[in-house]
FIGU-361097 format. One record per residue (C-alpha): residue in three letters; residue number from 0; x negated, y, z. Coordinates in nm, 4 decimals, padded with zeros to 6 digits. Example, Ala and Ser with C-alpha at 12.3 -4.5 7.8 and 13.67 -1.06 7.14 Angstrom:
2
<r Ala,0,<-01.2300,-00.4500,00.7800>> <r Ser,1,<-01.3670,-00.1060,00.7140>> 
***
This chain:
399
<r Met,0,<01.0750,-02.2539,06.4289>> <r Pro,1,<00.8329,-02.4772,06.5083>> <r Ala,2,<00.6891,-02.4306,06.1001>> <r Asp,3,<00.5375,-02.1263,05.9415>> <r Arg,4,<00.7687,-02.0928,05.6701>> <r Ala,5,<00.8585,-01.8485,05.4065>> <r Phe,6,<01.1152,-01.8414,05.1608>> <r Leu,7,<01.1253,-01.7049,04.7892>> <r Gly,8,<01.3722,-01.6411,04.4777>> <r Leu,9,<01.1797,-01.5733,04.1878>> <r Ser,10,<01.3895,-01.6127,03.8511>> <r His,11,<01.2637,-01.7645,03.5458>> <r Thr,12,<01.2600,-01.6627,03.1639>> <r Pro,13,<01.1896,-01.8029,02.8798>> <r Leu,14,<01.1081,-01.4499,02.7302>> <r Leu,15,<00.8596,-01.2676,02.9918>> <r Gly,16,<00.5941,-01.1285,02.8175>> <r Leu,17,<00.7605,-01.2867,02.4168>> <r Asn,18,<01.0550,-01.0623,02.3880>> <r Pro,19,<01.0249,-00.6024,02.3851>> <r Val,20,<01.1580,-00.3945,02.6615>> <r Ala,21,<01.1155,-00.0752,02.7771>> <r Pro,22,<00.8087,00.0704,02.8866>> <r Glu,23,<01.0169,00.1495,03.2257>> <r Val,24,<01.1344,-00.2032,03.2403>> <r Glu,25,<00.8853,-00.3707,03.1633>> <r Ala,26,<00.6785,-00.2137,03.4396>> <r Asp,27,<00.8839,-00.2044,03.6820>> <r Val,28,<00.9498,-00.5907,03.6408>> <r Arg,29,<00.5379,-00.6301,03.6303>> <r Gly,30,<00.4562,-00.4139,03.9630>> <r Ala,31,<00.7920,-00.6090,04.1003>> <r Leu,32,<00.5425,-00.9602,04.0557>> <r Ala,33,<00.2147,-00.7996,04.1040>> <r Arg,34,<00.3928,-00.7272,04.4874>> <r Val,35,<00.4981,-01.0533,04.4919>> <r Arg,36,<00.2093,-01.2578,04.4146>> <r Asp,37,<-00.0495,-01.0203,04.6257>> <r Thr,38,<00.2275,-01.1010,04.9199>> <r Val,39,<00.2426,-01.5290,04.8727>> <r Arg,40,<-00.1851,-01.5084,04.7863>> <r Arg,41,<-00.2763,-01.2935,05.1220>> <r Trp,42,<00.0013,-01.5476,05.3181>> <r Ala,43,<-00.1981,-01.8394,05.1292>> <r Pro,44,<00.0180,-02.1490,05.2080>> <r Glu,45,<-00.0840,-02.4865,05.2278>> <r Arg,46,<00.1805,-02.6311,05.0677>> <r Val,47,<00.4994,-02.5286,04.8067>> <r Val,48,<00.7920,-02.6472,04.7874>> <r Leu,49,<00.9463,-02.5950,04.4102>> <r Val,50,<01.3175,-02.6593,04.3623>> <r Gly,51,<01.3968,-02.5749,03.9435>> <r Pro,52,<01.6379,-02.6773,03.6615>> <r Asp,53,<01.5199,-02.8004,03.3643>> <r His,54,<01.6207,-02.7420,03.0275>> <r Tyr,55,<01.6694,-03.1091,02.8350>> <r Asn,56,<01.2893,-03.1045,02.8121>> <r Gly,57,<01.1809,-03.3772,03.0883>> <r Phe,58,<01.5941,-03.5071,03.1686>> <r Phe,59,<01.8485,-03.5417,02.9346>> <r Asn,60,<02.1948,-03.6886,02.9185>> <r Asp,61,<02.0563,-04.0934,02.8824>> <r Leu,62,<01.9861,-04.0588,03.2488>> <r Met,63,<02.0689,-03.7377,03.4423>> <r Pro,64,<02.0468,-03.7836,03.8347>> <r Pro,65,<02.2272,-03.4714,04.0319>> <r Phe,66,<01.8707,-03.4237,04.1948>> <r Cys,67,<01.4747,-03.5958,04.1753>> <r Leu,68,<01.1579,-03.5343,04.3423>> <r Gly,69,<00.8687,-03.6271,04.1660>> <r Thr,70,<00.5613,-03.7363,04.3154>> <r Ala,71,<00.3572,-03.6831,03.9901>> <r Ala,72,<00.4800,-03.4510,03.7521>> <r Thr,73,<00.3347,-03.2606,03.4361>> <r Ala,74,<00.4670,-02.9565,03.2468>> <r Val,75,<00.5113,-02.8902,02.8833>> <r Gly,76,<00.3624,-02.5735,02.8421>> <r Asp,77,<00.7125,-02.3996,02.6831>> <r Tyr,78,<00.7636,-02.0169,02.6105>> <r Gly,79,<00.3921,-01.9562,02.6684>> <r Thr,80,<00.3663,-02.1186,03.0195>> <r Pro,81,<00.0819,-02.3170,03.1397>> <r Ser,82,<00.0912,-02.7408,03.0315>> <r Gly,83,<-00.0791,-03.0186,03.2504>> <r Ala,84,<00.0072,-03.2123,03.5027>> <r Leu,85,<00.0955,-02.9892,03.8623>> <r Asn,86,<-00.0887,-03.0064,04.2152>> <r Val,87,<00.1181,-03.2495,04.3139>> <r Pro,88,<00.0756,-03.4585,04.6884>> <r Ala,89,<00.2096,-03.7419,04.5932>> <r Asp,90,<00.1938,-03.9617,04.9777>> <r Asp,91,<00.3879,-03.5979,05.0582>> <r Ala,92,<00.6285,-03.6509,04.8212>> <r Glu,93,<00.7282,-04.0164,04.9047>> <r Arg,94,<00.7500,-03.8799,05.2795>> <r Leu,95,<00.9973,-03.6068,05.1836>> <r Ala,96,<01.2099,-03.9310,04.9488>> <r Asp,97,<01.2433,-04.1483,05.2667>> <r Trp,98,<01.3284,-03.8932,05.4664>> <r Leu,99,<01.5729,-03.7053,05.2422>> <r Met,100,<01.7005,-04.1375,05.2281>> <r Asp,101,<01.7202,-04.1684,05.5909>> <r Arg,102,<01.9920,-03.9302,05.6044>> <r Asp,103,<02.1474,-04.0169,05.3822>> <r Phe,104,<02.0734,-03.8401,05.0576>> <r Asp,105,<02.0181,-04.0660,04.7412>> <r Val,106,<01.7404,-03.8478,04.5197>> <r Ala,107,<01.6182,-03.9814,04.2542>> <r Val,108,<01.1826,-03.9951,04.2511>> <r Ser,109,<00.9927,-03.9878,03.9297>> <r Arg,110,<00.6411,-04.0957,03.9031>> <r Arg,111,<00.5408,-03.9342,03.5777>> <r Met,112,<00.8612,-03.6353,03.5874>> <r Thr,113,<00.8228,-03.3935,03.3188>> <r Val,114,<00.8784,-03.0471,03.3495>> <r Asp,115,<00.9070,-02.7008,03.1659>> <r His,116,<00.8488,-02.3344,03.2542>> <r Gly,117,<01.1544,-02.3366,03.5025>> <r Phe,118,<00.8935,-02.4487,03.6962>> <r Ala,119,<00.5938,-02.4160,03.5179>> <r Gln,120,<00.6846,-02.0007,03.4718>> <r Ala,121,<00.6682,-01.9598,03.8786>> <r Leu,122,<00.3464,-02.1319,03.8975>> <r Asp,123,<00.1578,-01.9166,03.6756>> <r Val,124,<00.3511,-01.6099,03.7563>> <r Leu,125,<00.2342,-01.6693,04.1588>> <r Trp,126,<-00.1494,-01.8270,04.0710>> <r Gly,127,<-00.1591,-01.7853,03.7239>> <r Gly,128,<-00.1284,-02.1080,03.6487>> <r Leu,129,<-00.1430,-02.4831,03.7633>> <r Asp,130,<-00.4365,-02.4286,03.9794>> <r Thr,131,<-00.2359,-02.4264,04.3208>> <r Pro,132,<-00.1745,-02.5060,04.6691>> <r Pro,133,<00.0233,-02.8795,04.6921>> <r Val,134,<00.3138,-02.8523,04.4788>> <r Ile,135,<00.6619,-03.0834,04.5492>> <r Pro,136,<00.8844,-03.0239,04.3357>> <r Leu,137,<01.2247,-03.1242,04.3089>> <r Phe,138,<01.4692,-03.0828,03.9896>> <r Val,139,<01.8294,-02.9479,04.0201>> <r Asn,140,<02.0627,-03.0852,03.7158>> <r Ala,141,<02.1864,-02.7052,03.6578>> <r Val,142,<02.3191,-02.7679,03.3414>> <r Ala,143,<02.4769,-03.1180,03.2744>> <r Gln,144,<02.8540,-03.1632,03.3613>> <r Pro,145,<02.9805,-03.3993,03.5821>> <r Gly,146,<02.6465,-03.4872,03.7819>> <r Ile,147,<02.6354,-03.0816,03.8652>> <r Pro,148,<02.5523,-03.0622,04.2644>> <r Arg,149,<02.8258,-02.8997,04.4623>> <r Val,150,<02.6681,-02.5709,04.6830>> <r Arg,151,<02.7340,-02.7697,04.9582>> <r Arg,152,<02.5907,-03.0340,04.9316>> <r Cys,153,<02.2836,-02.7856,04.7588>> <r Ala,154,<02.3156,-02.6150,05.1071>> <r Arg,155,<02.2851,-02.9905,05.2719>> <r Leu,156,<01.9834,-03.0872,05.1115>> <r Gly,157,<01.8118,-02.7945,05.1663>> <r Glu,158,<01.8389,-02.7732,05.5564>> <r Ala,159,<01.7394,-03.1943,05.5628>> <r Ile,160,<01.4400,-03.0234,05.3733>> <r Gly,161,<01.3069,-02.7670,05.6322>> <r Ala,162,<01.4327,-03.0192,05.9268>> <r Trp,163,<01.1049,-03.2263,05.7445>> <r Leu,164,<00.9135,-02.8968,05.7193>> <r Asp,165,<00.9336,-02.8665,06.0961>> <r Thr,166,<00.7760,-03.1506,06.1374>> <r Leu,167,<00.4685,-03.0490,05.9446>> <r Pro,168,<00.1867,-02.8400,06.0278>> <r Gly,169,<00.0679,-02.4876,05.8708>> <r Gly,170,<00.2603,-02.3163,05.5760>> <r Thr,171,<00.5027,-02.3760,05.3645>> <r Leu,172,<00.6250,-02.1816,05.0481>> <r Ala,173,<00.9780,-02.3005,04.9305>> <r Ile,174,<01.0452,-02.1239,04.5912>> <r Gly,175,<01.3746,-02.1526,04.4324>> <r Ser,176,<01.3683,-02.0882,04.0552>> <r Gly,177,<01.6404,-01.9970,03.8524>> <r Gly,178,<01.7760,-01.7681,03.6477>> <r Leu,179,<02.1109,-01.5901,03.7888>> <r Ser,180,<02.1055,-01.2795,03.5020>> <r His,181,<02.1611,-01.5362,03.2504>> <r Glu,182,<02.3607,-01.8328,03.1308>> <r Pro,183,<02.1663,-01.9901,02.8146>> <r Pro,184,<02.3507,-02.2015,02.5822>> <r Val,185,<02.2911,-02.5534,02.6340>> <r Pro,186,<02.4773,-02.8571,02.4530>> <r Thr,187,<02.7091,-02.9992,02.6863>> <r Leu,188,<02.9171,-03.3379,02.6475>> <r Ala,189,<03.2172,-03.2083,02.7459>> <r His,190,<03.2672,-02.9061,02.4712>> <r Pro,191,<03.0852,-03.0896,02.1443>> <r Asp,192,<03.2013,-02.8836,01.8720>> <r Pro,193,<03.3297,-03.1038,01.6037>> <r Gly,194,<03.2401,-02.8961,01.2957>> <r Ala,195,<02.8949,-02.8520,01.3556>> <r Leu,196,<02.7542,-03.0100,01.0954>> <r Glu,197,<03.0493,-02.8715,00.8300>> <r Pro,198,<02.8186,-02.7704,00.5611>> <r Gly,199,<02.9574,-02.4577,00.5148>> <r Arg,200,<02.9310,-02.4005,00.9187>> <r Leu,201,<02.5403,-02.4708,00.8544>> <r Ala,202,<02.4694,-02.2831,00.4885>> <r Ala,203,<02.6967,-01.9089,00.6895>> <r Gly,204,<02.4449,-02.0087,00.9954>> <r Tyr,205,<02.1132,-01.9811,00.7636>> <r Ala,206,<02.2503,-01.7618,00.5866>> <r Ala,207,<02.2894,-01.5915,00.9140>> <r Val,208,<01.9791,-01.6223,01.0298>> <r Leu,209,<01.7826,-01.4421,00.6822>> <r Arg,210,<01.9573,-01.1537,00.6948>> <r Ser,211,<01.7838,-01.0875,01.0436>> <r Pro,212,<01.5647,-00.8571,00.9524>> <r Val,213,<01.3779,-00.9298,01.2342>> <r Phe,214,<01.3296,-01.3272,01.1016>> <r Val,215,<01.2373,-01.2053,00.7429>> <r Ala,216,<00.9927,-01.0292,00.9745>> <r Tyr,217,<00.8391,-01.2879,01.1476>> <r Thr,218,<00.8106,-01.5451,00.9347>> <r Phe,219,<00.6350,-01.3435,00.6355>> <r Val,220,<00.3370,-01.3068,00.9030>> <r Gly,221,<00.3773,-01.6942,00.9922>> <r Ala,222,<00.4069,-01.8624,00.6770>> <r Ala,223,<00.1023,-01.5541,00.5266>> <r Ala,224,<-00.1685,-01.7278,00.8022>> <r Tyr,225,<-00.0655,-02.0226,00.7483>> <r Ala,226,<-00.0347,-01.9956,00.3678>> <r Gly,227,<-00.5107,-01.9374,00.5053>> <r Val,228,<-00.5003,-02.2136,00.7371>> <r Phe,229,<-00.3071,-02.4528,00.4844>> <r Ala,230,<-00.5532,-02.2907,00.1903>> <r Phe,231,<-00.8300,-02.4249,00.3494>> <r Ile,232,<-00.7712,-02.7502,00.4962>> <r Ser,233,<-00.7038,-02.8086,00.1137>> <r Gly,234,<-00.9991,-02.6677,00.0027>> <r Ser,235,<-01.2735,-02.7113,00.2449>> <r Ser,236,<-01.3554,-03.0699,00.1524>> <r Phe,237,<-01.3923,-02.9885,-00.2176>> <r Val,238,<-01.6456,-02.6801,-00.1129>> <r Leu,239,<-01.8040,-02.7640,00.1568>> <r Ile,240,<-01.9465,-03.1558,00.0269>> <r Arg,241,<-01.9713,-03.0599,-00.3836>> <r Val,242,<-02.0601,-02.6946,-00.3601>> <r Leu,243,<-02.2409,-02.6331,-00.0593>> <r Asp,244,<-02.3759,-02.9811,-00.0512>> <r Val,245,<-02.3052,-03.0952,00.3296>> <r Pro,246,<-02.3306,-03.4436,00.3955>> <r Thr,247,<-01.9893,-03.6344,00.3869>> <r Ala,248,<-02.0502,-03.7900,00.7391>> <r Trp,249,<-02.1054,-03.4339,00.8494>> <r Phe,250,<-01.7909,-03.2997,00.7230>> <r Gly,251,<-01.5733,-03.3969,01.0038>> <r Ala,252,<-01.7705,-03.2240,01.2389>> <r Cys,253,<-01.7493,-02.8851,01.0629>> <r Phe,254,<-01.3809,-02.9396,01.0219>> <r Ala,255,<-01.4001,-03.0187,01.4082>> <r Val,256,<-01.5786,-02.6466,01.4861>> <r Val,257,<-01.2953,-02.4485,01.1903>> <r Val,258,<-01.0259,-02.6542,01.4266>> <r Ser,259,<-01.1624,-02.5629,01.7636>> <r Gly,260,<-01.1194,-02.1748,01.7077>> <r Phe,261,<-00.7349,-02.2083,01.7050>> <r Leu,262,<-00.7515,-02.4285,02.0035>> <r Ile,263,<-00.9771,-02.1349,02.1932>> <r Gly,264,<-00.7379,-01.9178,02.0045>> <r Thr,265,<-00.3983,-02.0528,02.1428>> <r Leu,266,<-00.5403,-02.0397,02.5241>> <r Val,267,<-00.5829,-01.6371,02.4374>> <r Cys,268,<-00.3404,-01.5849,02.3370>> <r Arg,269,<-00.1274,-01.7595,02.6104>> <r Arg,270,<-00.3414,-01.4545,02.8320>> <r Leu,271,<-00.2783,-01.1658,02.6037>> <r Leu,272,<00.0742,-01.1605,02.6120>> <r Pro,273,<00.1559,-01.1102,02.9304>> <r Arg,274,<-00.0313,-00.8303,02.8806>> <r Leu,275,<00.0368,-00.7318,02.5586>> <r Gly,276,<00.3429,-00.8949,02.4724>> <r Leu,277,<00.4686,-01.0356,02.1968>> <r Pro,278,<00.4217,-00.8337,01.8876>> <r Arg,279,<00.1490,-00.7016,01.9613>> <r Thr,280,<-00.0307,-01.0015,02.0538>> <r Leu,281,<00.0399,-01.0974,01.6905>> <r Arg,282,<-00.0250,-00.7550,01.6225>> <r Ala,283,<-00.3776,-00.8535,01.7076>> <r Gly,284,<-00.3869,-01.1642,01.6343>> <r Thr,285,<-00.3495,-01.0646,01.2182>> <r Val,286,<-00.6180,-00.8009,01.2803>> <r Leu,287,<-00.8283,-01.0440,01.3524>> <r Ser,288,<-00.7462,-01.2493,01.0808>> <r Ala,289,<-00.7818,-00.9668,00.8316>> <r Ile,290,<-01.1628,-00.9957,00.9184>> <r Ala,291,<-01.2461,-01.2757,01.0012>> <r Gly,292,<-01.0963,-01.3246,00.5553>> <r Val,293,<-01.2277,-01.0841,00.4137>> <r Ser,294,<-01.5687,-01.0941,00.5762>> <r Gly,295,<-01.6044,-01.5075,00.4153>> <r Ala,296,<-01.4707,-01.3566,00.1009>> <r Val,297,<-01.7262,-01.0806,00.0532>> <r Leu,298,<-01.9927,-01.3647,00.1324>> <r Ala,299,<-01.8763,-01.5522,-00.0926>> <r Ile,300,<-01.8626,-01.2774,-00.3536>> <r Ala,301,<-02.1872,-01.1811,-00.2658>> <r Gly,302,<-02.3338,-01.4954,-00.3723>> <r Val,303,<-02.3849,-01.6283,-00.0169>> <r His,304,<-02.2908,-01.9432,-00.0424>> <r His,305,<-02.3869,-02.1734,00.2800>> <r Tyr,306,<-02.1685,-02.3666,00.4773>> <r Ala,307,<-02.2118,-02.1169,00.7863>> <r Ala,308,<-02.0604,-01.8801,00.6310>> <r Leu,309,<-01.7509,-02.0035,00.4952>> <r Leu,310,<-01.7815,-02.2034,00.8916>> <r Val,311,<-01.7727,-01.8869,01.1135>> <r Pro,312,<-01.5233,-01.6833,00.9419>> <r Met,313,<-01.2719,-01.9903,00.8667>> <r Phe,314,<-01.3563,-02.0545,01.2669>> <r Gly,315,<-01.2789,-01.6408,01.3423>> <r Phe,316,<-00.9397,-01.7246,01.1369>> <r Leu,317,<-00.8519,-02.0282,01.2443>> <r Leu,318,<-00.9027,-01.8515,01.6286>> <r Ala,319,<-00.6600,-01.5532,01.4742>> <r His,320,<-00.4036,-01.8100,01.3829>> <r Gly,321,<-00.3656,-01.9196,01.7819>> <r Leu,322,<-00.2271,-01.5828,01.8572>> <r Val,323,<-00.0419,-01.4768,01.5808>> <r Phe,324,<00.1502,-01.8603,01.4634>> <r Pro,325,<00.2391,-01.9356,01.8056>> <r Cys,326,<00.3876,-01.5277,01.8581>> <r Ala,327,<00.5454,-01.5910,01.4897>> <r Gln,328,<00.7480,-01.8788,01.5834>> <r Ala,329,<00.8302,-01.7398,01.9266>> <r Gly,330,<00.9926,-01.4318,01.7631>> <r Ala,331,<01.1611,-01.5793,01.4741>> <r Thr,332,<01.3897,-01.7994,01.7223>> <r Ala,333,<01.4036,-01.5714,02.0285>> <r Ala,334,<01.6722,-01.3566,01.8363>> <r Phe,335,<01.8867,-01.6686,01.7749>> <r Pro,336,<01.9752,-01.8283,02.1272>> <r Gly,337,<02.2595,-02.0071,01.9926>> <r Arg,338,<02.1610,-02.0392,01.6416>> <r Ala,339,<01.7845,-02.1513,01.7440>> <r Gly,340,<01.7892,-02.4717,01.5769>> <r Ala,341,<01.8487,-02.2586,01.2540>> <r Ala,342,<01.6213,-02.0144,01.2891>> <r Ala,343,<01.3338,-02.3181,01.3411>> <r Gly,344,<01.4037,-02.5091,01.0767>> <r Leu,345,<01.4280,-02.2272,00.8274>> <r Phe,346,<01.0910,-02.0745,00.9994>> <r Gly,347,<00.8937,-02.4371,00.9280>> <r Ala,348,<01.0561,-02.5104,00.5894>> <r Leu,349,<00.9650,-02.1834,00.4668>> <r Val,350,<00.6376,-02.2216,00.6311>> <r Met,351,<00.5607,-02.5204,00.4537>> <r Leu,352,<00.6869,-02.3777,00.1403>> <r Val,353,<00.4159,-02.1637,00.0736>> <r Ala,354,<00.1763,-02.3560,00.2097>> <r Ala,355,<00.2386,-02.6169,-00.0318>> <r Ala,356,<00.2131,-02.3742,-00.3189>> <r Val,357,<-00.0971,-02.2063,-00.1593>> <r Gly,358,<-00.2644,-02.5447,-00.1653>> <r Ser,359,<-00.1942,-02.6028,-00.5303>> <r Trp,360,<-00.3401,-02.2902,-00.6094>> <r Ile,361,<-00.6391,-02.3644,-00.4274>> <r Gly,362,<-00.6742,-02.7047,-00.6459>> <r Ala,363,<-00.5854,-02.5364,-00.9805>> <r Ser,364,<-00.8528,-02.2274,-00.8854>> <r His,365,<-01.1843,-02.4729,-00.7960>> <r Asp,366,<-01.4009,-02.3476,-00.9875>> <r Gly,367,<-01.7044,-02.4901,-00.8303>> <r Thr,368,<-01.7954,-02.2293,-00.5994>> <r Pro,369,<-01.6261,-02.0788,-00.2137>> <r Val,370,<-01.4897,-01.7823,-00.3907>> <r Pro,371,<-01.1586,-01.9076,-00.4323>> <r Leu,372,<-01.0548,-02.0692,-00.1007>> <r Thr,373,<-01.2479,-01.7436,00.0113>> <r Val,374,<-01.0136,-01.5250,-00.1609>> <r Thr,375,<-00.7353,-01.6521,-00.1067>> <r Val,376,<-00.7720,-01.6462,00.2761>> <r Ala,377,<-00.8589,-01.3177,00.2673>> <r Ala,378,<-00.5303,-01.2235,00.0984>> <r Ala,379,<-00.3274,-01.4400,00.3693>> <r Gly,380,<-00.5263,-01.2388,00.6766>> <r Leu,381,<-00.4421,-00.9402,00.4925>> <r Leu,382,<-00.0774,-01.0359,00.4164>> <r Ala,383,<-00.0779,-01.1261,00.7853>> <r Leu,384,<-00.1782,-00.7595,00.9121>> <r Leu,385,<00.0512,-00.6082,00.6616>> <r Gly,386,<00.3479,-00.7941,00.7933>> <r Ala,387,<00.2465,-00.7254,01.1016>> <r Ser,388,<00.2310,-00.3334,01.0788>> <r Arg,389,<00.5566,-00.2908,00.8812>> <r Gly,390,<00.7559,-00.5650,00.9801>> <r Val,391,<00.7337,-00.6868,01.2451>> <r Met,392,<00.6364,-00.3410,01.4111>> <r Arg,393,<00.9730,-00.2229,01.2978>> <r His,394,<01.1693,-00.4982,01.4122>> <r Pro,395,<00.9780,-00.5933,01.7224>> <r Gly,396,<01.3344,-00.8692,01.8349>> <r Val,397,<01.5874,-00.7685,02.1009>> <r Gly,398,<01.5052,-00.5836,02.3943>> 
***
């Protein structure tokens, strides 16, 4: 073989680190991934050809090619995987496309490909994110009939790509990202369900979701956490400007400081999930929510009426929200692969109903001090912690 090349078949799953499994299984999976990671990093390939599918996040039935090469690609960041631009060498991707066209493979070419966990998870496992060696992404339609390429065609395409790699210097890692252990329930045009929108079927689906203690536990935590956030959204302008004398021109900056906590929290969440799993990450976030919320309430009740006494605890609460809310959403829907839309819709509706009630309460309870706002946030944090400890940890989800 003229070129140095290796192949890695790496199964992907959207629930890696999200669904609790037996400790010994978790240890085996993490150990295997660590060994693969160490091997790849020691070898240090100069480039990667990553072959993977999509789950209707980047390609849909309005335009579904059997194969598509990306000269630029962006990951959507679903299921806790990293989001952002992949390190795609555009010139090399175009040269590969020319090579394949010359050999009668009419592959599509995308100059702004969108990929999901089917691509990003492999890169995250091996390099901890999207800061990787140059990656050429090749999408293969694996779900949408009738355009799913046959195995013999895929094998011939692989041979043609291998012949091109033989012309290049240095080491190339070819990664096949798949999911041989499962067949996700994706919608198909070939087998539509004519009764899917019947009121009785819809009601039965929603009722089944509501009967799940897993859904109830995660939704309770998500609604409580968002109630604290919405309390701040509803009352912060009155409290900061009219009570704490923050100049109107500075309100936006104060609000941005608090919201930046949420952005930071989501980044921390992505780091914690692989280490702690979803239930423990969520519980850790609710502990921080309770501490931050109670701290703000204690300061307000003690008469410390200063903008910093509100902004600092709320920054901590929003940081905690970045841990809690993504985990609550994922946990509430993960147990319903066949009713994910119903679970997600119910989760959002219930969370917004609670938020609306809290917003009304904040307006009605405003007394010219920060106390009603901060006490409401503290109560929300404590309820979220209670829900995580007594609900989620008892009903963490399917394993």
